C-alpha positions as a LaTeX table, in Angstrom:
\begin{tabular}{lrrr}
\hline
Residue & $x$ (\AA) & $y$ (\AA) & $z$ (\AA) \\
\hline
Unk1 & 0.89 & $-51.20$ & $-25.79$ \\
Unk2 & 1.50 & $-49.20$ & $-22.62$ \\
Unk3 & 2.34 & $-46.15$ & $-24.72$ \\
Unk4 & $-0.93$ & $-46.38$ & $-26.60$ \\
Unk5 & $-2.81$ & $-46.77$ & $-23.33$ \\
Unk6 & $-1.10$ & $-43.68$ & $-21.91$ \\
Unk7 & $-2.01$ & $-41.71$ & $-25.03$ \\
Unk8 & $-5.60$ & $-42.90$ & $-24.79$ \\
Unk9 & $-5.77$ & $-41.99$ & $-21.10$ \\
Unk10 & $-4.18$ & $-38.59$ & $-21.77$ \\
Unk11 & $-6.72$ & $-37.84$ & $-24.46$ \\
Unk12 & $-9.57$ & $-38.97$ & $-22.22$ \\
Unk13 & $-8.25$ & $-36.93$ & $-19.31$ \\
Unk14 & $-7.88$ & $-33.90$ & $-21.54$ \\
Unk15 & $-11.42$ & $-34.30$ & $-22.83$ \\
Unk16 & $-12.70$ & $-34.70$ & $-19.30$ \\
Unk17 & $-10.92$ & $-31.54$ & $-18.19$ \\
Unk18 & $-12.32$ & $-29.65$ & $-21.18$ \\
Unk19 & $-15.83$ & $-30.28$ & $-19.89$ \\
Unk20 & $-15.02$ & $-27.64$ & $-17.30$ \\
Unk21 & $-15.05$ & $-25.01$ & $-20.06$ \\
Unk22 & $-18.44$ & $-23.43$ & $-20.76$ \\
Unk23 & $-19.13$ & $-20.81$ & $-23.41$ \\
Unk24 & $-21.88$ & $-18.45$ & $-22.21$ \\
Unk25 & $-23.47$ & $-16.57$ & $-25.10$ \\
Unk26 & $-24.61$ & $-12.93$ & $-25.15$ \\
Unk27 & $-27.97$ & $-12.52$ & $-23.45$ \\
Unk28 & $-27.34$ & $-15.57$ & $-21.25$ \\
Unk29 & $-26.56$ & $-16.06$ & $-17.57$ \\
Unk30 & $-25.29$ & $-19.24$ & $-15.94$ \\
Unk31 & $-26.31$ & $-21.02$ & $-12.75$ \\
Unk32 & $-23.51$ & $-23.18$ & $-11.36$ \\
Unk33 & $-23.96$ & $-26.09$ & $-9.00$ \\
Unk34 & $-20.93$ & $-27.87$ & $-7.50$ \\
Unk35 & $-21.68$ & $-31.29$ & $-6.15$ \\
Unk36 & $-25.35$ & $-30.20$ & $-6.19$ \\
Unk37 & $-24.83$ & $-27.05$ & $-4.13$ \\
Unk38 & $-25.54$ & $-23.67$ & $-5.72$ \\
Unk39 & $-22.65$ & $-21.27$ & $-6.09$ \\
Unk40 & $-23.31$ & $-17.56$ & $-5.50$ \\
Unk41 & $-21.54$ & $-16.66$ & $-8.72$ \\
Unk42 & $-23.83$ & $-16.36$ & $-11.80$ \\
Unk43 & $-21.41$ & $-15.62$ & $-14.65$ \\
Unk44 & $-22.46$ & $-13.65$ & $-17.69$ \\
Unk45 & $-21.42$ & $-13.90$ & $-21.36$ \\
Unk46 & $-17.91$ & $-15.24$ & $-22.00$ \\
Unk47 & $-15.81$ & $-18.37$ & $-21.44$ \\
Unk48 & $-16.13$ & $-19.86$ & $-17.97$ \\
Unk49 & $-13.42$ & $-22.13$ & $-16.66$ \\
Unk50 & $-14.53$ & $-24.45$ & $-13.88$ \\
Unk51 & $-14.34$ & $-27.98$ & $-12.69$ \\
Unk52 & $-15.17$ & $-30.74$ & $-15.18$ \\
Unk53 & $-18.42$ & $-32.61$ & $-15.57$ \\
Unk54 & $-19.52$ & $-34.48$ & $-12.45$ \\
Unk55 & $-18.20$ & $-31.79$ & $-10.18$ \\
Unk56 & $-19.71$ & $-28.62$ & $-11.68$ \\
Unk57 & $-23.06$ & $-28.44$ & $-13.40$ \\
Unk58 & $-23.61$ & $-25.29$ & $-15.44$ \\
Unk59 & $-27.10$ & $-24.36$ & $-16.63$ \\
Unk60 & $-27.13$ & $-21.61$ & $-19.24$ \\
Unk61 & $-30.29$ & $-19.51$ & $-19.22$ \\
Unk62 & $-31.31$ & $-16.95$ & $-21.87$ \\
Unk63 & $-32.56$ & $-13.97$ & $-19.83$ \\
Unk64 & $-33.11$ & $-11.51$ & $-22.71$ \\
Unk65 & $-35.12$ & $-13.75$ & $-25.05$ \\
Unk66 & $-38.89$ & $-13.33$ & $-25.22$ \\
Unk67 & $-40.60$ & $-16.69$ & $-25.64$ \\
Unk68 & $-44.09$ & $-17.51$ & $-26.85$ \\
Unk69 & $-46.33$ & $-20.47$ & $-26.15$ \\
Unk70 & $-49.92$ & $-21.44$ & $-26.92$ \\
Unk71 & $-52.30$ & $-22.26$ & $-24.08$ \\
Unk72 & $-55.83$ & $-23.56$ & $-24.37$ \\
Unk73 & $-57.98$ & $-24.83$ & $-27.18$ \\
Unk74 & $-56.50$ & $-26.78$ & $-30.10$ \\
Unk75 & $-58.61$ & $-27.32$ & $-33.22$ \\
Unk76 & $-57.91$ & $-31.06$ & $-33.51$ \\
Unk77 & $-57.45$ & $-32.51$ & $-30.05$ \\
Unk78 & $-58.11$ & $-36.14$ & $-30.90$ \\
Unk79 & $-61.84$ & $-36.08$ & $-30.31$ \\
Unk80 & $-61.60$ & $-36.25$ & $-26.51$ \\
Unk81 & $-64.87$ & $-35.56$ & $-24.62$ \\
Unk82 & $-63.63$ & $-32.25$ & $-23.20$ \\
Unk83 & $-60.89$ & $-30.78$ & $-25.40$ \\
Unk84 & $-58.09$ & $-28.74$ & $-23.88$ \\
Unk85 & $-59.15$ & $-25.12$ & $-23.53$ \\
Unk86 & $-62.89$ & $-25.79$ & $-23.55$ \\
Unk87 & $-64.16$ & $-24.05$ & $-20.43$ \\
Unk88 & $-67.45$ & $-23.64$ & $-18.60$ \\
Unk89 & $-69.02$ & $-20.20$ & $-18.14$ \\
Unk90 & $-70.91$ & $-19.02$ & $-15.08$ \\
Unk91 & $-74.25$ & $-19.86$ & $-16.72$ \\
Unk92 & $-73.15$ & $-23.40$ & $-17.69$ \\
Unk93 & $-72.24$ & $-22.81$ & $-21.33$ \\
Unk94 & $-69.10$ & $-24.11$ & $-23.00$ \\
Unk95 & $-66.64$ & $-21.85$ & $-24.82$ \\
Unk96 & $-63.38$ & $-22.57$ & $-26.60$ \\
Unk97 & $-60.53$ & $-20.38$ & $-25.38$ \\
Unk98 & $-57.10$ & $-20.18$ & $-26.98$ \\
Unk99 & $-54.43$ & $-17.85$ & $-25.62$ \\
Unk100 & $-50.94$ & $-16.81$ & $-26.67$ \\
Unk101 & $-48.51$ & $-16.23$ & $-23.77$ \\
Unk102 & $-45.37$ & $-14.11$ & $-24.11$ \\
Unk103 & $-42.86$ & $-14.63$ & $-21.30$ \\
Unk104 & $-39.19$ & $-14.56$ & $-20.41$ \\
Unk105 & $-36.92$ & $-15.65$ & $-17.60$ \\
Unk106 & $-36.83$ & $-13.19$ & $-14.71$ \\
Unk107 & $-33.15$ & $-12.33$ & $-14.24$ \\
Unk108 & $-33.76$ & $-11.51$ & $-10.57$ \\
Unk109 & $-35.11$ & $-15.05$ & $-10.02$ \\
Unk110 & $-32.64$ & $-16.92$ & $-12.16$ \\
Unk111 & $-31.92$ & $-19.58$ & $-9.54$ \\
Unk112 & $-35.65$ & $-20.34$ & $-9.10$ \\
Unk113 & $-35.99$ & $-20.96$ & $-12.82$ \\
Unk114 & $-32.85$ & $-23.14$ & $-12.99$ \\
Unk115 & $-34.12$ & $-25.32$ & $-10.14$ \\
Unk116 & $-37.49$ & $-25.95$ & $-11.86$ \\
Unk117 & $-36.51$ & $-25.66$ & $-15.49$ \\
Unk118 & $-37.82$ & $-29.13$ & $-16.38$ \\
Unk119 & $-41.35$ & $-28.40$ & $-15.11$ \\
Unk120 & $-41.51$ & $-24.61$ & $-15.42$ \\
Unk121 & $-43.30$ & $-24.49$ & $-18.78$ \\
Unk122 & $-45.85$ & $-27.13$ & $-17.78$ \\
Unk123 & $-46.62$ & $-25.24$ & $-14.58$ \\
Unk124 & $-46.82$ & $-21.94$ & $-16.51$ \\
Unk125 & $-49.37$ & $-23.51$ & $-18.86$ \\
Unk126 & $-51.49$ & $-24.70$ & $-15.95$ \\
Unk127 & $-51.28$ & $-21.27$ & $-14.26$ \\
Unk128 & $-52.58$ & $-19.47$ & $-17.38$ \\
Unk129 & $-55.32$ & $-22.07$ & $-17.91$ \\
Unk130 & $-56.38$ & $-21.72$ & $-14.27$ \\
Unk131 & $-56.55$ & $-17.92$ & $-14.52$ \\
Unk132 & $-58.55$ & $-18.07$ & $-17.77$ \\
Unk133 & $-60.97$ & $-20.63$ & $-16.31$ \\
Unk134 & $-61.47$ & $-18.44$ & $-13.23$ \\
Unk135 & $-62.39$ & $-15.40$ & $-15.33$ \\
Unk136 & $-64.71$ & $-17.33$ & $-17.65$ \\
Unk137 & $-66.46$ & $-19.19$ & $-14.80$ \\
Unk138 & $-67.33$ & $-15.93$ & $-13.06$ \\
Unk139 & $-69.26$ & $-14.52$ & $-16.05$ \\
Unk140 & $-72.15$ & $-15.40$ & $-18.31$ \\
Unk141 & $-71.55$ & $-16.56$ & $-21.85$ \\
Unk142 & $-72.74$ & $-13.28$ & $-23.39$ \\
Unk143 & $-70.30$ & $-11.23$ & $-21.33$ \\
Unk144 & $-67.49$ & $-13.70$ & $-22.06$ \\
Unk145 & $-67.98$ & $-13.53$ & $-25.82$ \\
Unk146 & $-68.50$ & $-9.75$ & $-25.88$ \\
Unk147 & $-65.75$ & $-8.63$ & $-23.51$ \\
Unk148 & $-63.36$ & $-11.58$ & $-23.42$ \\
Unk149 & $-61.13$ & $-10.40$ & $-26.27$ \\
Unk150 & $-60.19$ & $-7.32$ & $-24.23$ \\
Unk151 & $-60.56$ & $-8.34$ & $-20.60$ \\
Unk152 & $-59.56$ & $-12.01$ & $-20.46$ \\
Unk153 & $-55.94$ & $-11.48$ & $-21.54$ \\
Unk154 & $-55.30$ & $-8.73$ & $-18.99$ \\
Unk155 & $-56.84$ & $-10.72$ & $-16.16$ \\
Unk156 & $-55.01$ & $-13.94$ & $-17.10$ \\
Unk157 & $-51.65$ & $-12.12$ & $-17.24$ \\
Unk158 & $-52.08$ & $-10.67$ & $-13.73$ \\
Unk159 & $-53.53$ & $-13.77$ & $-12.08$ \\
Unk160 & $-51.09$ & $-16.19$ & $-13.73$ \\
Unk161 & $-48.13$ & $-14.02$ & $-12.76$ \\
Unk162 & $-49.19$ & $-14.23$ & $-9.10$ \\
Unk163 & $-49.36$ & $-18.04$ & $-9.36$ \\
Unk164 & $-45.98$ & $-18.19$ & $-11.09$ \\
Unk165 & $-44.42$ & $-16.11$ & $-8.30$ \\
Unk166 & $-45.99$ & $-18.30$ & $-5.62$ \\
Unk167 & $-44.70$ & $-21.45$ & $-7.35$ \\
Unk168 & $-41.22$ & $-19.95$ & $-7.65$ \\
Unk169 & $-40.87$ & $-20.62$ & $-11.38$ \\
Unk170 & $-38.59$ & $-17.63$ & $-12.01$ \\
Unk171 & $-40.60$ & $-16.56$ & $-15.07$ \\
Unk172 & $-42.07$ & $-13.19$ & $-15.98$ \\
Unk173 & $-45.29$ & $-13.04$ & $-18.03$ \\
Unk174 & $-45.08$ & $-10.10$ & $-20.41$ \\
Unk175 & $-48.43$ & $-10.41$ & $-22.18$ \\
Unk176 & $-51.36$ & $-12.75$ & $-22.70$ \\
Unk177 & $-53.42$ & $-12.35$ & $-25.86$ \\
Unk178 & $-56.70$ & $-14.05$ & $-26.66$ \\
Unk179 & $-56.47$ & $-15.70$ & $-30.06$ \\
Unk180 & $-59.72$ & $-17.65$ & $-29.91$ \\
Unk181 & $-62.85$ & $-17.20$ & $-27.83$ \\
Unk182 & $-65.92$ & $-18.80$ & $-29.39$ \\
Unk183 & $-68.70$ & $-21.27$ & $-28.65$ \\
Unk184 & $-68.26$ & $-24.91$ & $-29.75$ \\
Unk185 & $-69.02$ & $-25.70$ & $-33.38$ \\
Unk186 & $-72.16$ & $-27.64$ & $-32.42$ \\
Unk187 & $-73.92$ & $-24.54$ & $-31.06$ \\
Unk188 & $-72.14$ & $-21.84$ & $-33.05$ \\
Unk189 & $-75.11$ & $-21.19$ & $-35.44$ \\
Unk190 & $-77.39$ & $-20.47$ & $-32.48$ \\
Unk191 & $-74.85$ & $-18.08$ & $-30.97$ \\
Unk192 & $-74.42$ & $-16.38$ & $-34.35$ \\
Unk193 & $-78.18$ & $-15.83$ & $-34.55$ \\
Unk194 & $-78.20$ & $-14.36$ & $-31.05$ \\
Unk195 & $-75.25$ & $-12.13$ & $-31.95$ \\
Unk196 & $-77.07$ & $-10.85$ & $-35.03$ \\
Unk197 & $-80.18$ & $-10.12$ & $-32.94$ \\
Unk198 & $-78.08$ & $-8.30$ & $-30.35$ \\
Unk199 & $-76.42$ & $-6.30$ & $-33.11$ \\
Unk200 & $-79.86$ & $-5.30$ & $-34.39$ \\
Unk201 & $-80.90$ & $-4.25$ & $-30.89$ \\
Unk202 & $-77.73$ & $-2.20$ & $-30.45$ \\
Unk203 & $-78.32$ & $-0.57$ & $-33.84$ \\
Unk204 & $-81.85$ & 0.44 & $-32.83$ \\
Unk205 & $-80.64$ & 1.68 & $-29.46$ \\
Unk206 & $-77.88$ & 3.73 & $-31.09$ \\
Unk207 & $-80.37$ & 5.19 & $-33.56$ \\
Unk208 & $-82.76$ & 6.10 & $-30.75$ \\
Unk209 & $-79.94$ & 7.68 & $-28.76$ \\
Unk210 & $-78.86$ & 9.70 & $-31.80$ \\
Unk211 & $-82.42$ & 10.92 & $-32.39$ \\
Unk212 & $-82.78$ & 11.80 & $-28.71$ \\
Unk213 & $-79.49$ & 13.70 & $-28.79$ \\
Unk214 & $-80.63$ & 15.54 & $-31.93$ \\
Unk215 & $-83.91$ & 16.53 & $-30.30$ \\
Unk216 & $-82.13$ & 17.67 & $-27.18$ \\
Unk217 & $-79.79$ & 19.73 & $-29.34$ \\
Unk218 & $-82.71$ & 21.27 & $-31.21$ \\
Unk219 & $-84.47$ & 22.00 & $-27.92$ \\
Unk220 & $-81.34$ & 23.71 & $-26.60$ \\
Unk221 & $-81.13$ & 25.78 & $-29.78$ \\
Unk222 & $-84.80$ & 26.79 & $-29.49$ \\
Unk223 & $-84.35$ & 27.65 & $-25.82$ \\
Unk224 & $-81.35$ & 29.82 & $-26.62$ \\
Unk225 & $-83.25$ & 31.55 & $-29.46$ \\
Unk226 & $-86.29$ & 32.24 & $-27.25$ \\
Unk227 & $-84.06$ & 33.56 & $-24.49$ \\
Unk228 & $-82.32$ & 35.90 & $-26.92$ \\
Unk229 & $-85.62$ & 37.11 & $-28.39$ \\
Unk230 & $-87.09$ & 37.62 & $-24.90$ \\
Unk231 & $-84.02$ & 39.52 & $-23.77$ \\
Unk232 & $-84.19$ & 41.73 & $-26.88$ \\
Unk233 & $-87.93$ & 42.34 & $-26.34$ \\
Unk234 & $-87.38$ & 43.26 & $-22.68$ \\
Unk235 & $-84.49$ & 45.56 & $-23.59$ \\
Unk236 & $-86.69$ & 47.24 & $-26.20$ \\
Unk237 & $-89.50$ & 47.74 & $-23.65$ \\
Unk238 & $-87.02$ & 49.24 & $-21.22$ \\
Unk239 & $-85.74$ & 51.56 & $-23.92$ \\
Unk240 & $-89.27$ & 52.62 & $-24.88$ \\
Unk241 & $-90.20$ & 53.18 & $-21.24$ \\
Unk242 & $-87.10$ & 55.29 & $-20.65$ \\
Unk243 & $-87.77$ & 57.28 & $-23.83$ \\
Unk244 & $-91.42$ & 57.91 & $-22.92$ \\
Unk245 & $-90.44$ & 58.84 & $-19.37$ \\
Unk246 & $-87.85$ & 61.26 & $-20.72$ \\
Unk247 & $-90.40$ & 62.72 & $-23.16$ \\
Unk248 & $-92.98$ & 63.08 & $-20.37$ \\
Unk249 & $-90.49$ & 64.84 & $-18.10$ \\
Unk250 & $-89.57$ & 67.18 & $-20.93$ \\
Unk251 & $-93.24$ & 68.06 & $-21.59$ \\
Unk252 & $-93.84$ & 68.43 & $-17.87$ \\
Unk253 & $-91.05$ & 70.96 & $-17.63$ \\
Unk254 & $-92.39$ & 72.75 & $-20.74$ \\
Unk255 & $-95.88$ & 72.82 & $-19.24$ \\
Unk256 & $-94.60$ & 74.16 & $-15.91$ \\
Unk257 & $-92.76$ & 76.88 & $-17.78$ \\
Unk258 & $-95.54$ & 77.60 & $-20.29$ \\
Unk259 & $-98.40$ & 77.80 & $-17.80$ \\
Unk260 & $-96.66$ & 80.62 & $-15.98$ \\
Unk261 & $-96.46$ & 82.58 & $-19.25$ \\
Unk262 & $-99.79$ & 81.57 & $-20.85$ \\
Unk263 & $-102.75$ & 80.63 & $-18.58$ \\
Unk264 & $-104.43$ & 78.79 & $-21.53$ \\
Unk265 & $-101.34$ & 76.70 & $-22.21$ \\
Unk266 & $-103.11$ & 73.53 & $-21.07$ \\
Unk267 & $-105.94$ & 74.13 & $-23.59$ \\
Unk268 & $-103.34$ & 74.64 & $-26.28$ \\
Unk269 & $-101.80$ & 71.26 & $-25.46$ \\
Unk270 & $-105.23$ & 69.70 & $-25.56$ \\
Unk271 & $-105.96$ & 71.19 & $-28.97$ \\
Unk272 & $-102.66$ & 69.88 & $-30.34$ \\
Unk273 & $-103.18$ & 66.35 & $-29.07$ \\
Unk274 & $-106.80$ & 66.31 & $-30.23$ \\
Unk275 & $-105.79$ & 67.46 & $-33.68$ \\
Unk276 & $-103.23$ & 64.65 & $-33.90$ \\
Unk277 & $-105.83$ & 62.06 & $-32.89$ \\
Unk278 & $-108.47$ & 63.32 & $-35.34$ \\
Unk279 & $-105.93$ & 63.55 & $-38.16$ \\
Unk280 & $-104.88$ & 59.97 & $-37.59$ \\
Unk281 & $-108.49$ & 58.77 & $-37.44$ \\
Unk282 & $-109.27$ & 60.65 & $-40.64$ \\
Unk283 & $-106.30$ & 59.05 & $-42.41$ \\
Unk284 & $-107.61$ & 55.66 & $-41.37$ \\
Unk285 & $-111.12$ & 56.51 & $-42.58$ \\
Unk286 & $-112.53$ & 56.12 & $-39.09$ \\
Unk287 & $-114.26$ & 59.57 & $-39.06$ \\
Unk288 & $-115.66$ & 61.95 & $-41.63$ \\
Unk289 & $-117.75$ & 65.11 & $-41.85$ \\
Unk290 & $-121.20$ & 64.81 & $-40.32$ \\
Unk291 & $-122.75$ & 67.03 & $-43.02$ \\
Unk292 & $-120.63$ & 68.71 & $-45.62$ \\
Unk293 & $-123.39$ & 71.36 & $-46.20$ \\
Unk294 & $-123.34$ & 72.75 & $-42.68$ \\
Unk295 & $-120.61$ & 75.12 & $-43.51$ \\
Unk296 & $-118.51$ & 76.42 & $-46.28$ \\
Unk297 & $-115.63$ & 74.27 & $-45.20$ \\
Unk298 & $-117.70$ & 71.51 & $-43.66$ \\
Unk299 & $-118.26$ & 70.80 & $-39.97$ \\
Unk300 & $-115.85$ & 72.69 & $-37.72$ \\
Unk301 & $-114.83$ & 70.52 & $-34.78$ \\
Unk302 & $-112.42$ & 73.02 & $-33.32$ \\
Unk303 & $-115.04$ & 74.08 & $-30.78$ \\
Unk304 & $-114.97$ & 70.70 & $-29.03$ \\
Unk305 & $-114.86$ & 70.84 & $-26.06$ \\
Unk306 & $-116.84$ & 74.04 & $-25.71$ \\
Unk307 & $-115.30$ & 76.93 & $-23.94$ \\
Unk308 & $-116.89$ & 77.74 & $-20.57$ \\
Unk309 & $-119.63$ & 80.38 & $-20.65$ \\
Unk310 & $-118.88$ & 83.76 & $-19.15$ \\
\hline
\end{tabular}
C-alpha cells in the first residue's frame, strides 16, 4: 500500500514539475510572472524550463500573426431599438456602419498586452466604434455616404490607435476598412432616390464642364490662328514697305544721276508712269478714244500735259 502511494506521489510530483516546461512556438513571445511579479526575461521560440504551475505563470503571445475582427453593424442584431453600429450623423440622420479591423500585438508593448489580454479585444472594439462615431457625428449624411468609404477607415485607424496607446492595450492597428456604410432599410429608398438625383446633377455638371472646356479649347485655337495670321500679315506689310523703300531709293539715285545727264529726265519719268496708268485703265475698259475719226490712229494723248510755250 505504501509502495503504491509512493508511486502515485512520484507520478504526481513528476507531472507537477513538468508544468514548468513551456513550448514557445515560432512567431510567439512569452511573458513570465513569478508569484505575480513580472520577470524581465521574455523568451522567444523554443522550450522554456521554469518553475512549475503556481510559481511561474507563462503567457504565450503570437506577435507575428495578423488578426481580424468585425466592429459595428450586424445584419440581425435581435431587433434591439438601436442596433450595434447604427450611428447618428451631424444632421441627425442614422447610418449603419460596419468596419473590419486588422491588428496585431505590438512586440514593443508585449507586457501591456499580457496584463490586459482578457479585456484587450473588448476595449479595442470600443475604441474603433468611438472613432467611427466621432467621424460620422461631425459630418452630414450626404458627406458620410459619399466620402465615408475612403475617409472613415483612415480616420478610425488613426484615432483608435491613439486610444489604444492611451489605454495601454499593447495592440497595433494595421488597417481599418469600411465594409458597410448605408442608411437604415426603412429610409433606404428615399436615399436611393436622392443618390440618383445627385448622380443626374453630377452628370449635367460634368457635361457642362466638358462643353466649357471644349469651347475654351476652340477659343484658344482661334486666338492662336488669328495671332499667326496677324503676324504673317504684319510681316508681309513690313516686307512690302522695305521693298518699296528700296525701289524708291533706287529710282531716286537713278533720277539724281539721270537729271545731270538729261535735263528732261523728269518728263521722261512722267511719260513712262502715265503710259503705265493709261495702259492699265485701257485694259480694264475704263478709258477709250474720244473720237476715233480725229486722227489716222485715233486721239493722241501723248501731248498731255502740254509742253510749256516758248
